[in-house]
N, C-alpha and C positions, 0 to 999 in steps of 0.2 A: 684281674686275673687272679684267681687264688690258686693255690699249691698244688701241683700236678701230684695225680695219684700215682702211687709206687705200688706196680705190678710185680707179684711174684715170681713170674716168671723170667723177669730180667734180672733176677738175683743169679740165674744162671749163665745168663751173657757176660754180665758184669761190665756192662758197656761205659763208655766216657758219658754218654746223656742219661744213662740211670745216676751215675757218679754225681752228675751235676746235680738231678732232681733231689738225690738223696741229702746231697748239701744243703739245698735250700729248706729242706726241711731240720736239718740240723741247726742251720742259722735261726730260724724261725724258733726253734727250742730254745735257744741261747737267750734270743729275745725276749721271749715270755719268760723263762729265768730270771735273767736280770730283771725284767720289770716287776715280778711277784717279790723278788727281794728289796725292791725299793719301794713297793706297795707297803710290804709289812714294815719296814723301817718307817716310812710315814705314818702308819697304823700307830706304831707304839707311841710315837713323838706325839700323835693327836691325844692319846689317851693320857700320857706322862706331863705333858706342858700344857697345865691351865692357862699360864700365863701368855704361852705363845700359841696359844687355841687358833686364832685368826689367821696368823702366818702358817701353820700347820696344815689346817683344812685347806687354804687354798692351796698350796703346793699338791695335797692330795688331790684333789679337784685337778689341776692340770695333769698330776699323772696320767689320771682316767680318760681327759678329755685328749691325750696324747696317743693313746694306744688304739691301734687297730687290730681287729681279729682278721684272719687271712683261714679261710676255710678250704679243704680240699676239693678240687672239681671246678668247674669253668662258671658255675652258676650258685647262687643261694637261696633258700627258701625263704619265706616271710618270716618263720620262726627264727631262722639264721639271720637273716636281718635285724629283727628286731633284737635280739640278743648283742649283736655286732654293736648296734648303736644304744646299748642300754648304759656302757659305759660314759657316752656322753650326756646321757640323760641324769646319771649320777651324778656328774661335774657338776650340772647345771642347779641340783638340787641343794649340794653343798655349796655353792657360791650362795644361794639364798638362804639357805640356813645362818650364814656366815655374817649376811646383812643384816638378819633377824638378832644376831648376838646371840645366840642358845648356848648352853651348855652342854658340857660333855658328857657323853653316855657311861656308864658303869660296865658293860655287858659286852663293850667292842672288842676285848680282848679274845671271850669265849667264841662270838659269833663270825670275826672276820680274820684274826691270826691266827689262830688255831688250824681252821681249816686250809687257808692258805699255805701254811707251812707243812700240814700233811700232805698236801697236792704235790707241793716242791720237792720232799724227800722221799715220798713214796712213786710219784710217777716221772718227775722229772731225772731224780737224781737215778732212778731205774733207767732211764734211756740212756742215761750217760754211761753208765756201768756198762750196758750193751753195746755201745759205741766202744769203748775200750778193746771190749772181748771179740768185737767184728775188725777193730783194726790190726790188732793182734793174729787173728785168726788169718786176715789177708795176706799179712805180711808173711804168715807161715807157710801160706797154700803157695803163694809165689814162688818163695823160695826153694820150698820142696819140688814144685814143679820145675824150675829153672833147672835146678840139680838133677831132676830125673829125663828130662827132654835132653842132656850134655852126655847121658849115658853113650856109650857106643854100640852099637849093634852088633859087635863081635863078641860082647860078654856070652857068659854062659847062659843058657836058656832058664836055669833054675835063678840065677842071680835077677835077669830081668822080671820074670813074672814076679818074685818078692818085691822088686822096686815099683812095678807097676801096682802092686795091692796096697803098697805102702801110699802111692799117691792117690789111689782111688778112694782109701780111709780118710785122707786129709782132705781130700777134695769133696767127699759128701760130710764130714765134719763141717767145713767152710760152708758150705750150701745151707746146712742146717743154722748155724748162727746167723748167716745172711737173713736166711728168712725171718729168723725170730726177731734180729734187729728190726728190720723192715715194718713187722707188724707190731712191735713195741712204740716205734716212731708214730705209726698212724694213730694207734690207740690213744698215746699221749694227745695228740693234735686234736683228735675228737672230743677226748673227755673233756679238755679245758672249758669248752663251751659250758658246759654246765656246773662241772666243779670248779671252776676259777669264779665264773657269776653268781653262784647262787650264795657264798660267803657275804658276795658286797650287796646282795638285796638283802639279806637279813640283817646284815650291818644298819643299813639304811632303814629297815623298819624299827630297829632298835631307835633310831635316831628319832623318830616321829613318838615313840611312845616314851621316851624321857626329855623331851625338850618343850618345854611350854608354848613357846612360839610355833611349833611344828603342825599343830592341828589343820590350819588351813591349806597350808603345803601339800599335807598328806592327803588330804582331800583330792587337792589336785592331780598329786602324783597316783592315786589309786588307780586310773582306767590303766595308764600305760604299766603299773605294777601287776594287773591282772594278766595283760598281756602278755607280759614277759613272765608271769609265772607258769601260762599256760605254753608261752613258746621254749622255755626249760621242760616242762615236762614232755612235749611232744618231740624235743630232741632228743631227750635221755631214752624215751620209748625207741625213737628211729637207730638211735645210738646201740641200743642193747641187740634190736634186730640186726643191724649192719654188722656188729662185733660177733656175732654167732656165725654168720654167712662166712666173715674174713677170714676167722677161726677154724671154720670147717674147710675152707678152699686151703688154708694153711695145712691142715693137718693131709688134705689129698695131696696136696705137693710133697709133702714129707715123705708119704707112705710110697707114691708113685710118680719120684719127678720127671722120670721119662715121658711119661704119658702127658705131663702139663707143659714141656717144653714149647714155646712158640716156635712153629716151624712152618715156612709160608712158601708156598711153591715158587714167587717172583721173588722174594729177596733171601740171602743166606747173609750172616754175619757173625763174627767172633773172634778172638786173637789166634793170629798167626804170627808164626817166627821166619822172618825173610834172610836168607841168605845175602850178607853185600861183602862181595870181592875188593879188600882194600891192600895194595901194596902186597902181594903173594901170600895173603893171610885173609881169610873168609871170618866172618864174624855173622852172627845168627843176632838179630834185632827183633824185638816184641812190636808188631803193628795191632792196630785193630781195624779188619776188614770188612767191608761190606759189598757185595754181589747183587747188582740188580739183574735177573736174567732177561727182560725184556729190552734195553737197551744195549745188554752186556756190559755193563759199566760196573768195572774193580775202582773201589774208593779204599785206601790207605792212609789211616794217622797212626803217627807215632806218639804212643802213649805207653807210661808207667801206671800201671794201678797203686803202687806203693806211694808214689808223690802225689795222686790226685789230680794232676794237671796235664795238659799237653805239652808234648816235648817239640814236637816239629811240625811243619804244614800239611796241611791235606793234598794225599796225591793221588791221582786217578788216571784211569787209562781204558782202553776198551779191548773185551777180551777176544784174542783169536783162537788159542786152543788151550787144551788144559790135559795134562798126561801124568798119569802117576808114574812115581819113579819106583823101582826096583830096591830091596835093600841092599843086592850088592853092588849098585851102583853108587851107592852113597852110605857114610856111615852112621848117618842120621835116618832114625825111623819116621815113618808116618809124613814123608814129604812126596809131594809133586810138583812138577813143572807147569809154569804159566806163559804164556806167550801173548803181547799185544799187541794191538793193530798200530797204535800212534806210539808205543814205545820200542826202541832196539834192544836185543839181547832178551835172552830165556831168564824167569826169575823160577828160582827155586823158594817153594815154602814148607813149612814144618806146622803141620795140624797137632792138635794136642795129644789125640789119641788115633786107634784106627778106625774108629766110629766116625771121629770128627773127620778125617780125612773121606771118609767114603760121603758124608753129607755134601762134602765142600765139592765134590768131582761129581757126585749126583747134580747139583744144582748148576755146576757149569759145562754140564753136558760131558763129562769125562769118560773114561773107559771103565769105569767101576760099574758093577751091576745096577740099577735103577730100581729100589724098592719102594712101595709103595707105603707113603707114613701117613695116609689119611686114615683116620680112622671116623665114623660114622657115629657122630655125637647126637643124632636125632633118635629118641627112642619113641620107638610106636605107641601111641597113646591107646589104651584098652574101651575107651568110650568114643562116642561120636555125637556132633549135632545132629542129629535125626529125633523122629516122632519120637521114639521111646525116650532118648534123654529129654526133650523138652517136657512132657507129661511128667515124668519121674521127679524133674526139678521144679514143676510148680505143686506136685502131690507133697513134696518134703515142704515147700515154702506156706503151701496152705495148712500143713501140720504145725510149723514155726508158729506161724501169727495166730493161732487158733489156741494152741495149748501155753505155748511159751514166750509171747512177745516180752513178757515183763521179767524174764527169768535173769539174774544178774550174770554178767560176762557172757552174754549172748554172743558166739561165734568165738569168742577169745578163749573160751575154754571148751578143751578139744576133747572126743569121745575116746574110747577104749579102742584102740585100731583093729583088732580081729572084728569087733561088733559092729563097726564103720563098714569094713569091706562085705561083712554077710550082709546087711541093710540093703546096700548099694548092689552087691550081686544078686538079692530076690528082687529088688524093685525093676533090675534092669533085665531078667529074665521073663520072657514072655510066657513061661509055663507057671510062674510063680509070682508075679508081679499083684494078680488079682487077691492074693491071698495075706499080703502086706498090709496089717493095721495099724496106722501110725497114731491112731488115737488109743493105743492100750498100752500100759504102763512098760511093757517089754522093751519097748524104745523109748530110751531117753532124749530131750531135746537136746543136749551136747553130740548126742550121737548122730542125731537129722543133721543140724548144721555141721556137723564135721562131714556128713556124708555130701552134703551140696559142695564145700570146697574141694572135697577128693573127687570129685567128678570133674570140676573145672580145672584141676591140676592133671587129670589123666588126658586130657583131651591132647590129640595130634599136636596141637597149636595152642598159645593161650589164646585164649576168648576175643583178645583185641588184637590179634597177629602180629607176627613176627615182623612183617612187612611196614608194619604202621607204630612199631612200639618207639622208634627213635623219633618221629613225628611226635606223639603225645609227650612224651618226655620234654623234646624240645618247646612245645607249647605251655607245661607247665613251668619252664624255665623264664617266660615273660615278665617283665618288670609289672605290665599293670594286669590286675584281675579280670578286667570286662575284656582285654585282648586274650588273656588265656581262655574264658569260655570259648568267646566265638572261635577259636581257631580248633578248641577240642571239640566243639559242635559240628564245625565240619569235617573233620576228622572221622566224628563216628559216623558220620553218613556216608563215607567213602568204605566201611567195612563190610564183607558180605551179609546178606541179608540174613540168614541163620546168625550169625553171630550178633549183629543188631539187634536181633530180636529178644535173644536170650541177655544179652547186656541189659536194655530196654526191662526185661524181667526181672532180672536181679537188682539192679540198682532203683527200682521202684521198691520192690521188699527191703532193701538197704535203708531206703528214705523211711519207708512206716519203721523197721528197727530203730531208726536213730530218732524217729519223734516220740519213742517211750525211753530216751536216754534217763529221765528222771528216775527210773524204776529199775532199767539193765543196766544203766551206767554204760551205755556204748554209745559215744558221740560219735558224730561225723567223722572225725580225727582217729579217734580207734578204730572205726570200721576201716578206715583207708589202712591204717597200719596191716590189718588183717588180711584185706582182698587187694593191696598193692600188689604184692610180689606175687599174688597168684595169677590175676587179669592182666598184669603186663610183666612176667618174666622173661628175662632177656635170653638171645640165642646162644651167647657165650659166656662162661662165668668167669668173669675178671672182677679186680678190685674194683675198677672203675663203674663196672656195671651195677656192683654191689652199691657204691657210693650214690647212684642214681634211684635206690629204693626209696629215698625221701620224697623224688619227685614223682614215683607211681604212686606213691600214697596221696600226694595232691590232686593227681588227675581223678583217682576214684573219689575224692571228696567233692570236686568239682562236680563229678557226674550224679554223685548222690543228692549235692545239695540244690542242683540246677536240672533237676530230672523232667521236670514238666517242659520246659524250655529246649532240651537237647533234643530228646527223643520225640516228642508232639508235633514242634514246629520244624520246615525246613531252614536249613542254613543261608543266611544271605549271601549272593554270589559275589565271590570275591571276598568272603570273611576269612578265608585261610590263606597260607603261605604260599600255597602251591596249586597252580593252574589245574581245575576239575578235568579239564580235557587231557592232561597226561594220562589219565585213569583210564581214559576210553580209546586210546592209541592201539591198535592191533597188537599182539604179543607175537615177540618175534623169537626163535629158537635161541636157546642157549648156547652160547661159543663153546662151554665146557662141556657138550654132550651129556648133560646131565637129565633124567627124566623128569619132566616137570612134577610138581609136588600136589597134594590132594586138591588144595586150595586151586592149583593151576587149570585142573580137570574142569570141562564144563560140565552143567547139570544139565539134563535133559528136561524141555517144558510140556513134549506132547506124547510122551509115554501112556499106552493104556494099561492099565493096574492089573498086576495079576490076580490069580486066585488068592495066594500067600500074602499079597501084599493088602488085600481085603481083609482078610483073616486077623493079620496084625493091626490092621485099622479097628477092626471091631474087639479086639483084645486089649485095646489101648487102656493103660492105667487111669484116664482121666474118667472120673466118675459123675456121671450125668446130672445126679441131683446134687453136685457141690455147688458151693457158690461160684461168683465169678472169677474168681482168682485159678479155680482149676480149669478153666475151661479156656481152651485155646483163641486166643482173639484174632479175627482177621486182619491182616494188613493194611494198613493204608493205601490206596491206589496210589500209585505215583507214574508219570510221565516217564519212558526211558530216559529221555535226555536229562532229567532230574536226578537222576539216580544212578550214582558212577556205579554201584554194585551190581548194575545190570550188562555189566559186560561181560564178554564168554566165558572170563576165567572165573567170576564170581555171581554168575545169573542165578537170579531168586527161584527158588526151589518151592515157594508157597503159590502155586498155581493153579488153579481148577478152571478149565474151559470146557463146555461143551462146544464142539465146531460141528457146524452145520453141514461141512462135507466130508463128514468122519462116517458117513453110515448108521449115524445116530451113537456111536459110542463116545464114552466120556472119557475124554483126555485128562490124567491124572499126573502130576511129576512123582517119579519114585521116592523122593524124600520129602513129598508136601507136608508141614506143619498141620495147616488145617484141609478141612474141607467144607467150608462156609461158600456160600454164594458171594459173599462181600468181595472175594478175589477174581470174579470172575472178568471184573472190567480190566483189570491190571494184566490178567490172562491173555486177553483178547489184544491189549496195548503191545504185550510182548511180541506176540504172535505177528501182528499188523508189522511192528517194525523189523523182525526178522524177515518178514516176506517181503518189504518194501527195501531191502538192500540191495546194492547193485549186483549183480551176478557177474562177477571178474573172472568165473571159473570158467572152462571150456570143458563141455561134457564129453566123458569118452576118454578123459586123460589117464595117465596111469601115475601113481604116486607110490613112494616106499615108506615103510615105516621107520623112524627113528629111534621110538623105544617100544619096548614091549608094553602090551596093555590086556588087562583080564575085562571080560565082558560083565557088567554090574547088572546085566538087563537082556531080555531074550532078543530085544531090536538090535543091540550093539553086537560088532564083532570081537572076538578074543585074536590077538596075532604077537608075534615075535619080532623084535629089531630086523629089521632088512625085507620083511615081507611085502610083496608087490601087490597092489590093489588093481583091478582094470575097472574102468568107467566110473571114474571119480566125480562127482560134481556137487555142487552145496546143495544143503540140506535145509529144510525150514527149522531145524533146530538152531538156535544160536550157537555158534561155537563148533557145530559139529558137518562134517561132510559124510554124503553117503556113499559109499563103492560096494564091488562086489569080490569077493574072494573065495575061491574053490566052488563056484556056483551059487553062493549064497550072498546075498545083496543087505547091508546092515549099516549103522552109523560109525563113525570113525570118529574120535576127536581131531579137531583141525590142527591143533597144537603138536601133535605125535608124529606127522608125516609133513614129506616134502615132494613135489610134484619133479617128475622126472620128464 
C-alpha cells in the first residue's frame, strides 16, 4: 500500500488523521534523505578508493537493493513498477561488474554525485524548510486562537472586532502555509521518481563505457534500460501534467478557500472546546469532534495539534438535542449545548467562530437557520452527442488524416483558442457548416485537432461517462495486462450506444495517428497523455483524482492498442468484475429527489421524423463524395440481452425501422446517427423486445410527476413537478409510459413519475 494522498481540503480541517498522513510523508522524506546521503557517501568512496573498489561497490549495491519506493495512491502503473524495481536491477549489475573485477569510472562524480546532491539540497531541503515554517505557524495559530477564544464576551465591541480580525489574519496565513507545505511534500515525493533514478541510470551507462568487461553485460542490460528510459519519460510527462493540475487546484483553494472546503450532508467534523467542570472550576478542553447525521453519533477525541499525538481515548455518544447558547447566558462566544441519549448531563461546546457554530448546529438539526451549502458543480455542456456532433467529428478526422497525419506533435500542439472556437461554432451551425472548407489553408491542422479535443471537453459528461469512470480506473490498476484489456473490453460495451460509437470512431483514428509515430512523434503513450484527462475526467476535482490521471492515460493506451478487439468483438461473458445483469435492473427513484440526468432520460425509438429533422438530416455536414471515413457506419446488430446499453436509461438511438403496423410511415429516432438499412434488424429486435415485456401496469391508473420535464418531440408531454396524469399505461417505447394531460395524450419518461 502506497502513501495516502494529501487533500488540500484537509488543511482546513487539520484533523488528527490528516496529521498522521502528513507525518507518514515526512517520515518517507526523511528516509529518502538519509538514503541519498548514504548513497552519495558510498559513491564518493567508490570513486576515490581504488584499493577498496570491491568492498565499496558491493556496499553500494546493497544500499540500492534495500531501498523501496513508496508511491502516492493505492496502485502503481507499469512505469512506476519498472522504476521501483530499477534499484534492484542496478544492484545486480554492480555485483556482476564486481565479479568481473572491472575498474572505476572517471566521470561518476559528474553523472551521479552532483545530481543527487542537487536533488537533496534543492528539493528535500526545501521541504524541510517548509516544515519548519509550517510547525511555527501551527504553534502561532493555536496560541492566538486559544487566546482569542478566552476573551470575555463583555469586552467592548471594538476590541472584539479587532481580536476577530487578528485571528482571521493568522488563520488565513496558517492555511496558506499549510497548503504550500502539503504541495511541496507531494511534489518532492513525485519528483524523486525521476530526479533520483536518472542519475543512477547515467552512472550505470558510464560504467558500461569505461569497463573493459562490461560490453556483454551492457548488451544484456540494454532491454531493461530501454524500458526504464521510457518509463522515466512517461513518468516525467505524467508528473508535469499532474503537477500543473495540483498547482491549479492549490491556487483555487487559495483564492476561494470557503468554496473548496469539504462539506458533507452526512458528516460534520472539526475542533470544539468542551466545558468541563471540576471542583467548582470550569475549564475548556480542546477536542476533535465528528458527528454522523444518520446514526446521530458524536465522537470526541482529546487532541493537541502542537504535540501531534492523541492525549485521551475516543469518547462517543448518541445525540438527543442541540441548542444554541445565548451570549448573555455564558461569558464565552460561539457556544451551544448538546444533550446525549446515552450520556447524562448537558455538554456545553464552543465553536471556533460564528460560522463554525452555524455549521455544527445545522448538521445536528439545532435551532439555527438551515442554509443550502450545495453548489451545482456540473456545468452544462455546449455540445451534444447527436447527428451534428458525429458528422463534425468525422469531418475533422478526415481532414486530419488526409492533410496532416504526419505533422509533428499532432494533438499535443494546441491551436489558438479563438480560432478553435470559431471553427467549431461554424461547423456545428447548420447554416454555416456546409461553407467550412477544411482543405483550405485557412484552418491549420493544430486548429482542427484542438477543435476535436474542445468538442469532447464541452460534452455535458465525459465520453466514457462519470458512471463508469471509477470502473475504468480500477481496471487499469490490475496487475495483469490481459486482465486489464478484458475488463476494459467489458466496460466499453456497458457504455451508452452513442458514447461507444463516438469512442470507436475516435480510437480508430488515434490508432491510425499512432501508426505514423515515426513521422509525427505521437506514440500511443503520448496520445494517452493528451486524451486521458479529456475522455475520463473525474466528477470531483481532488488531489487523489489528479493522481489517477496516469491510469486514465493507461486506459486510453489500451483502447488504442486493442481497438479492433475491443470494438469489433463482443466481450466474453463474465470477463468483467461486475455482473452485467446489474445494468439491466429497472431504475429506481433517487431518495434525494433529484431529477434524473440527461443520460437517465430514455431515448424514444419509434418517433415519426418531423420536417425540421428531415431538413437537418439533408443539411448534415457529411459529404457524400468523401471516402468511407466521412460516412456514418451502420451499427452492428446486437440482441438486446447482449447489449447492456439497451436499458431504458441508455437506449440505442441508432435505429431505423419501417413498421408494417404504422400506415406506411417510417419510424425514425430523434437522435439517429444513421439512416441506413443496416440497423433495421436491430430496430425490429428492440421493438419486439419492448412489446414482449410483461405489462405490469394497469390501464387507467393515475400517476404524479416527480420532476419537471420539457418535451423534446411533438409526441411527448411537457409538465412540472406535481402534475397528475390520467389513464397512464405502458408504451411500446422502452422506458416510456403513455398518459393523458389536459385532454392531450403523449409519452412520459417512466423514471419521472410515480403511481398514486
